[in-house]
Each structure stands twice: as C-alpha cells, then as structure tokens.
Residue, then its C-alpha position, 0 to 999 in steps of 0.5 A: m729386797r724391800v723393807q717397810e718400817r712402822d713405828t707402833p706403840e709396842g716398838l718398830l715393826v719391820a717387814v722385809c721381802d724379796e722383790e719377786c714375792l710382792g703380790e704372791t700368795y704362798e700356802d702350806g696346808e692350812v697356812s696361807l701368806t699373801v705378800t701385799e704391797e700395803f704391808y711389805g712394799g717399802s723402800e728398795a734395800d740392800a743386805d746392809d739396809v735389811v740388817d740395819s732395820l732388823t737390828r732395830a726392830t722389835v718385831a719383823n716378818l721376812v718373806g723370800d729366799r734372799c732376805v731370809t738368808v741375809a737375816i740368817e747370815a747376820g745371826l738374827v734368824d735361826e735357820e732351823r726356825v724358818l718355814d717353807l710356805g709353798g716354795a717361799r721361805h718365811a721367818q719372824l723375828l721378835w726381840l724380848 
C-alpha cells in the first residue's frame, strides 16, 4: 500500500492506495477515477501505518481492495458505503 499525507489549511488530507492501483483508471457509468502518482504515490505502508494515517486525517481517499479492507477492519469505514468502480474498491473518509 502507498500513503500520501498533505497538510492543508482545513486539516490533514490522506490518500491511500494499493500499489497495483497506481496509474490505473477505474470507471462505473459516469464516474471515473484515475489513481495518479501525484495524488496517491506516497510512501510504502503496512496496515498499521495506514490506520495511523487515517486516524489522524481530516479527509481521506482510499482506492484498492487491501487498503479499504484495512480501513473497514479498523472501524474507520462503513463497508456499506464503499463504492465499486469497475473492479476497484473506493472509499472516502471525512471527520467532522
């Protein structure tokens, strides 16, 4: 998995993806998501690193089966809210 963290005026933005998703584009009807190196291409991370980043995030975007499963198992993402975009799982996290 790869984790990218960015400090923004609104808080910490975290992007997480499975390694094999980098550079791929996933589509479902009118919805399209391209997993770019610029946005998602952060440091290599294990499950503990991903959970640590997500618990500190204000906003997070996740793409890929493994990272979304890690977030679900940690109780950070509701599985019923996960999207399937042409074979890739996608979730967003927003702490209010």
